[in-house]
N, C-alpha and C positions, 0 to 999 in steps of 0.2 A: 415311559411309564414305570419301567422296572427301577430306574434310578430314583424316581420320586418315591416309590414304595420303600426302597432302602433308606432314603433320607428320613422318611416318616418313622421307620423302625428305630433308626439311630436316635431321633428326637425322643421317642417313647422311652428308650432305655435311659437316656440322659436324665429325663424327668423323674425317673424312679430311683436314681442313685442317692445314697446317703451323702450328706454334706461333706463328711470327712473323706469320702472316696473320690470326689470330683476333681481334686487337684493331683491325684496319683499319676505319676509318670514312670516310665521305664528308666533304669539307671544306665549310665554310660558303660558300666562294667558289664551288665547283661548284654548290652548292644555289642560290646567288643567281643564277647564270647562267640557271637554268631560268625565272626571272622575266622574262627578256628576250623570251620568247615572247608576253608581253602587249603588244599594240601601244600601249596607253595608258600604259604605264609607262616612265619614264626611268631607265635603269640607270646608277648610278655604282659598280657593284659590280666588274665585270671590267676589269682593266687591259690592255685590248686596244688595239692601234694602230687608228687611224681608217681604216676601209675606203675612205672617200671620198678619202683621200690616196694610195691605192695607185696606182702609175704604170702603169696597165693598157695604155695605148697604147704606152709604151716597152717594156713586157714583151712585147707581141704582136710587135713588130718584132724584139726580141731573140731570141725563140723561133724566128722564121722564119729569121733569120741563123744561129742555132746549128744548126738542123736541116740547113740547106743546107751548112754547113761540116762537120758531124760525123755526120750521118745517124743511124741507129739506135743508134750507140754510146752516145748519151747516155741510153738506156733500159736499158743493160746493167748487170750487177753491177759493182761497183767494189771497190777495195781496202778492207779494214777501216779502215785509217788515214785514208782519204779521198783525194780527188784531190790529186796532188802539186803541181799548179799552184796550186790554191786554198790548200793548206797554205803554200806559199811566199808567196802574197799576204797571208795572215793574219800570217805572221811579219814581213813588211815593215811591215804596219800596226802591229803591236805595237812594232816598232823605233822608229816615229815617236812612240810614247808613252813611249819610254825603256826598254822591256823588250827586252833582247837575247835572242832565242830563235831557234834554227835551225829549219827546217821539220820536221825529224825529231822535234822535241819538241813538235809540235802534233798533236793528234788531233781530227779532225772528228767531230761527234756529231749525233744527231737532236735539235737544240736543246740548250741548256745544261742542260735538265732531265735528259736522258740522262746527261750528264756527272756530275751530282749522284748519280744512281743508281749509276753505275759506281764512283765514289769510295767510296760506302758499301759496295759489294760487295767491293772490293779491300782496303779499309783497316780496316773495322770488325768487331770481334768483339762478341757480345752482352755488354752491360755497359760497353763502352768509352764514355768521356765525349766528347761533342761540345758545345763551348761555342757558344751561339747568341745573336744579338741578341734583346732582349726589349723591344719586339716585333720579330719577324723574319719573313722571307718564308716563307709556308706551304709552297711547293713544296720548299724546302730542308729544313724541319722534317720533313715527311712522308717525304722520301727517306731521311733518316738514321734516323728512327724505324722505318722498315720493316726495318732491319737490327739492330733491338733495341739501339740505342745509348741511353745515358742522356743526355738533352738537358738542359743546364744553362743557364739564361738569364742574360745579362749586361745590366745596366741601360743605358738610353739617355737622352740629353738632346737638346737642340735641335741639337747638333753631332754626334750619332751615338753610337756605342758609347763608354762611359766606361772608359778604361784602368785607373783606380784600382779600379773594381769588378771588372774582369777579373782584376787581380792578387789582390784579396781572394778571389775564387772559386778561383783557382789555389792559393793558400796553403791554403785549407780543403780542397780536393780532395787536395792532397799529404799533409796530415795524416791524411786518411781512407784513404790508400793507393789512391786511384782512378787509373785509367790515362786520362790526357787525350790523345786522339789529334788532334783537330781543333778549330779555331775557324772557324766559318762566318760570313761577313760580306758584306753588300752595302754597301760603304763610300761609294759615290757615288750620290747621289739615291736613297736607300734605299727599298725596298719593305718596309713600308708608309708610313713617315713622311716620306720625301723628304729626310731629313737627309744632309748631305755631310761626311764626316770630314775635319777639318783635317790639314795635313801633319804637325804635331807629334804628333798622336794616332796617325797611321799609323806614324810612327817608333817610338812607344811600343809598339804592337802587335808590331812586328817584333822589338824588344828582348825582349819577354816570350816570344815564340815561340822565340827562341834560348836564353833562360835556362831555360825549362821543357820544351823539346824537343817541341813540337807543330807540326803543319802548319796553315797558314792557307789556307782555301778562299775565294778572292776572286771573288765573282760580280759581274760588271760590265756588265749589259745596258743601263743608262741613261746611260752616260758621254757619249754623243754628243747626248743630249737636254738640253743645258744652255742656260740663258736669258741668260747673261752671259759672264764670263771663264771659261776652261776650269777644271775642277776640278784638284786636285793629281794628280800622277802616280800610277799604280797602285801598290799595295803590291809587286807583282811587279817593279817597276822597281829596287828596292833590296833585295828580299828573296829573291834567287836561292837556290834550294835549299830554301826554307821556304814557298813559295807555289805553289798550284795556281790558275791564272788561268782563269776561265770567261768566254767572250764569245759573242755571238750576233748574227745578222743580222736577227732577228725584229722588233726595234723600229724598224729603219731601212730595211728592205726589205720582204719578204713573210713573215709569220710561218708561213704554211701550208707553206712549203718546208722548215721544220724544219732549218735549217742553223746549227749552233753549233760551239763548239770548247772544248777544254781544253788548256792549255799548262803545262808544268812540267818537273821533272827527268826526264832520259831514262829512268831506271830505272822511275819511276812511270808515265810515259806508255806504256812497253812493257807493263807489267802491266795498265793500263787497256785497252789494245788487245786483249790476250788475253781479258779479261773481256767485251769487246764482241763478239768473234766468236760465242759461243753466243747472245748477246742478239739480234743482227739480221744477222749476217754482214757487212753494210755498210749505211751510211746511203744515202739516195737520191742516186744519181749525177746524175740529172737536176737536182735542186735545187742540187747543188754546181756543176754546169756552168753553170747559169743565173746563180748568184751570181758565179762566176768571170768570165763574159762581161760582166756588169754592171760589175764592177770594172775589167776590161780596157778597157772603152769610157769609163772615167772618169766614170761617171754617179752614183756613190754620194755623192761629196762635195757636189755642188750639190743633190742631193735632200735630204741631211741638213740642209743650211743652210735649206731651205724648211721641213722638218719642225720644226726648232728654233723658228722664228717661229710656225708654226701652233700648236704646243703651248704656247708662251708666251702667245699670245692666249687660248687656252682656259683656262689656269691663271689668268690675270688676270681673265677673265670670272667664273669661279666665286668667286675670292677677293673681288672687288668686290661680287658679288651677295650673298655671305654677310655682308659688312660692312654692306650696306644693310638686312639683316634685323634687325640690332641684337639679336642673340641672346646669352644668357649662356653662351657656349662659347669655347673656346680653340683656336687653330690657328696655324700658321706658313705663310707663302707660301714654297714651296720655290724653290731656284735651278735646278731642272731635274727631269726625270722625269715621272711620270704621276699623282702622288697628293698629296692633302691629308689630313693626319691631324688629326682633330677630337676634342676632349675635352669631354664634358659636365660640368656642375657636380656637386658631391657629391650623391649620391642618384640620379643619372641611371643608366639601364640601357640600353645600346645595343641589346641583343637585344630588349628590350621595345619600344624606340623603333622598331625595324625593322617590327614589326607595324603600328604606327600609320602609318609612312611608306609602307608598301605600300598602305594604304587611300587615301593621298593621291596615289599614283601615282609613287613614287620609291623606289629601292632602293640599298643600300650594303652593305658587309661589316662586321659587328660586330667590335670590336677583340679579343675573346677568341680569335678564330681565329688570331691572330698571336703568342699567348703559349703557353709550355710549362708554366706553373704555373696551377693552377685559380684562377679568379677574376681573373686578370690581364687588363687591358684592358677591364674591364666598362663603363667610362664612355667608351670611345673607339670611333671608327668611321673607316673608310677610305673616302674619296671619290675615285674615279678620274675625272679630267676628260678622258682621252685619246680616248674614243670619240664624245663628243657635240659638237655645234656650240655656239658661244658662246650662241646664242639658247636652245637646249635646256638648257644649263647654268644660265642665268639662271632659267628656269622651274623647273628642278630645285631650285635654292636656295629659291625661293618655296615650293615644295611641302614641302621639308624644314623650312623655317621654321615652317610651319603644324603639321607633325608634332611638332617639338621643343616648340613652345608647348603643344600639347595634352598631350604626355608630361609636361612639367614642371609643368603646372598641376595634375596629379593629386597632386603631392608638395608639401606645405605648406612654405613658406619657401625654395623653390628659385627661383621665378620671380616677379617680374622681377629681373634682375641685370645689371650692365654687361657688355658684350662685351669679350673679351680676344683679341687677335691680335697676332702679331709679323710685321712686314714685313721679311722676310729680304732683305738686299742681293742684287742680281743677281750680284755676285761671290760664288760659292757657299760659299767657306770661307776663313777667314783662314789665312795661311801657304801658300796655294796658289802653286806655282811658275809663273812665266810660261812659256807654251808657244807 
């Protein structure tokens, strides 16, 4: 009787759901996060900043000074658009990247993820086309899919999104009468591949946006985590009116504060602000004030320099440890960011490999999670080196090596085979402008 009652309750809930929510599913990444509760498991799944690098002593003093100066006001409601002082500082920072934007064209958000949701809410009707990188960032894919957009993947190579394939897709969609609204891209140290789009490809994307009349959503959270020369300027630097630029303090300060922003044409920012009001009224003023004070005291630049070196060492540790395993896999050492993108030989299956890897005590995210077409990325896996120490990363590579050998030994003719990897120069992209 109890089971029957529960089944009736589930049916009642399902019957009340909005159409756009019925297909919602949990992501492989969130599922992989649950594995971190196992103390014996080394997780290469979540692309989280390293907690050990959080500047806790600095922040404790900063909070004390902030409260002494502003009192309870820092815990009050704030404007929907965000703190005017922080918006000004964000605009100044973008100016140093070559993006001329006034403070009123900056909207502060609860992390850049909220900005993605607001863009979908404001710009997408059911059936509108959003062009996405294949593979692409799961958070962006899910944000736009939630508004019933048609997601169309664009091929990638070691330098990022391929403009020629983008143009092929645009021509096909034009013939079919589809309405292309957006191109969503993480052009700098991309999640999940770590690729960095060269300057000439960035120019090609802007030309196509102008020709075909779509907006580019440029998500740029990893720009400061570069291991060599700076990457090319943002698309927004030369694509005024065609680009919505998303930034975040999560990777370089404290992710739990959830302080990000979106910048773009004034008319669009005004609409995004209107959509934000019913969503949360305002983002955390305390988080904004803390970031604002950190910037005002000049602490962010030296901290970012330290982080670059720490993440470079982590990346190098995982890269070298995988080389030492001499596995029949392919990957590239990125010029920045948090991730290695690994491809298994023909016949490999990353989702099945994960089962074996978990028994060995290591976790990752299977590549299928980053594709919008069924079967895409089946032989690929994303390894995040950002959270673990170099010692733990070397142990993770050893565990993964055992898992890959066990997985491939089940398939005749796959193992052994020579390892393939590409040592990407520390200058992350040819054609990058000096900055």
